[in-house]
DOZA-144625 format. One line per 4 residues: number of its first residue (from 1); their letters; for each residue x, y, z of C-alpha. Coordinates in steps of 0.25 Angstrom, whole numbers, plus 5000, padded with zeros to 4 digits. Example, Ala and Ser with C-alpha at 12.3 -4.5 7.8 and 13.67 -1.06 7.14 Angstrom:
BEGIN
1> AS> 5049/4982/5031 | 5055/4996/5029
// end
This chain:
BEGIN
1> MPGS> 5336/5924/5217 | 5340/5909/5215 | 5335/5900/5223 | 5341/5888/5231
5> TQLM> 5338/5875/5240 | 5350/5865/5246 | 5347/5857/5235 | 5352/5870/5226
9> RFCQ> 5358/5879/5233 | 5362/5888/5225 | 5351/5889/5213 | 5357/5896/5199
13> LDEI> 5342/5897/5193 | 5332/5907/5196 | 5322/5900/5186 | 5319/5890/5177
17> TELT> 5313/5896/5165 | 5310/5882/5156 | 5310/5868/5157 | 5310/5857/5149
21> LGCS> 5311/5843/5156 | 5320/5832/5151 | 5327/5845/5142 | 5327/5859/5145
25> ITAT> 5329/5871/5156 | 5331/5883/5156 | 5334/5894/5168 | 5339/5907/5172
29> RRLR> 5347/5913/5180 | 5348/5929/5184 | 5361/5931/5191 | 5359/5944/5202
33> PDED> 5369/5953/5206 | 5367/5951/5220 | 5372/5936/5219 | 5385/5935/5229
37> YLRD> 5394/5927/5220 | 5393/5939/5209 | 5402/5948/5218 | 5414/5939/5216
41> HFPK> 5411/5934/5202 | 5416/5941/5198 | 5415/5956/5204 | 5415/5967/5194
45> FPVM> 5409/5957/5185 | 5399/5948/5192 | 5395/5936/5183 | 5387/5922/5187
49> PGVL> 5401/5910/5189 | 5399/5903/5178 | 5398/5891/5187 | 5386/5896/5191
53> MLEA> 5381/5898/5176 | 5384/5883/5176 | 5378/5879/5189 | 5364/5886/5183
57> MFQA> 5365/5877/5170 | 5367/5866/5180 | 5355/5869/5188 | 5347/5871/5178
61> SAWL> 5350/5858/5172 | 5349/5851/5184 | 5333/5855/5185 | 5331/5850/5172
65> VRST> 5337/5837/5176 | 5329/5837/5190 | 5316/5841/5181 | 5317/5831/5170
69> DEFE> 5317/5821/5181 | 5308/5826/5190 | 5316/5828/5201 | 5320/5814/5201
73> HPFV> 5333/5815/5203 | 5336/5828/5213 | 5352/5829/5212 | 5359/5834/5198
77> LLQE> 5372/5836/5198 | 5381/5843/5188 | 5391/5831/5182 | 5398/5839/5171
81> ARSV> 5395/5853/5163 | 5402/5853/5151 | 5408/5864/5141 | 5403/5873/5149
85> KYAS> 5405/5888/5142 | 5404/5903/5147 | 5401/5912/5138 | 5392/5923/5146
89> FLVP> 5392/5931/5160 | 5380/5931/5168 | 5381/5944/5176 | 5371/5949/5187
93> DQVL> 5355/5950/5182 | 5359/5941/5169 | 5351/5930/5168 | 5356/5916/5165
97> TVSA> 5347/5907/5156 | 5351/5892/5159 | 5347/5880/5149 | 5348/5867/5151
101> EISK> 5347/5855/5140 | 5347/5841/5144 | 5354/5834/5131 | 5356/5820/5140
105> HDET> 5348/5814/5152 | 5349/5800/5157 | 5347/5793/5171 | 5358/5804/5178
109> ITKL> 5363/5810/5168 | 5358/5824/5161 | 5367/5832/5151 | 5363/5846/5146
113> KVQG> 5365/5857/5137 | 5365/5870/5147 | 5367/5885/5144 | 5365/5897/5151
117> TVDD> 5363/5910/5143 | 5363/5924/5148 | 5354/5935/5140 | 5352/5923/5129
121> VVAV> 5368/5921/5127 | 5375/5909/5132 | 5384/5912/5144 | 5386/5897/5149
125> SGRL> 5383/5883/5142 | 5387/5868/5144 | 5382/5855/5144 | 5380/5848/5159
129> VLER> 5378/5835/5164 | 5370/5833/5176 | 5369/5820/5185 | 5356/5819/5192
133> FKLS> 5352/5808/5204 | 5344/5805/5216 | 5353/5806/5228 | 5346/5791/5233
137> DRYP> 5350/5786/5222 | 5365/5788/5226 | 5364/5791/5240 | 5353/5781/5246
141> NDRA> 5354/5787/5261 | 5349/5799/5255 | 5336/5796/5248 | 5330/5807/5256
145> VDPY> 5337/5817/5249 | 5328/5816/5236 | 5316/5819/5240 | 5320/5831/5246
149> ARRR> 5330/5836/5234 | 5318/5832/5224 | 5309/5842/5233 | 5318/5854/5234
153> LKQE> 5323/5853/5220 | 5309/5854/5216 | 5307/5865/5225 | 5319/5873/5216
157> FARL> 5314/5868/5203 | 5300/5874/5206 | 5307/5887/5209 | 5314/5887/5197
161> WKE> 5304/5883/5186 | 5291/5890/5189 | 5284/5882/5175
// end
């Protein structure tokens, strides 16, 4: 069952299966038949909404960025999703395997090539631009939030990545 924390309320990943810091990540997400939104999307042909497939790719990318920076910048935002293409559906009991590869990583911006596959067939792909920061850099009065966020995110990361 996907985990949750206050920082990441709707985790779209079950497990990180491969991680090469500064380079790439692979994670999985099994779509369970009892997920609430499947009753509406679509009742006679339940599939994972495309936006959740995109969210899974973003979350895997964010874990790669955070772990590469040793959680120095706990806050990672999706700045842009480029050239996103949907090619296949994810139906209950199938596994979405998400991979992300860094193409550029500078002081605050990371660009990644991402894709999600189902049974080795590309279901979704695109390019993401992520921005990372410490809350204290933007809001000095909130500097106490950064250590809390780091601690909670490291706990969630440990749940997902069992080296």
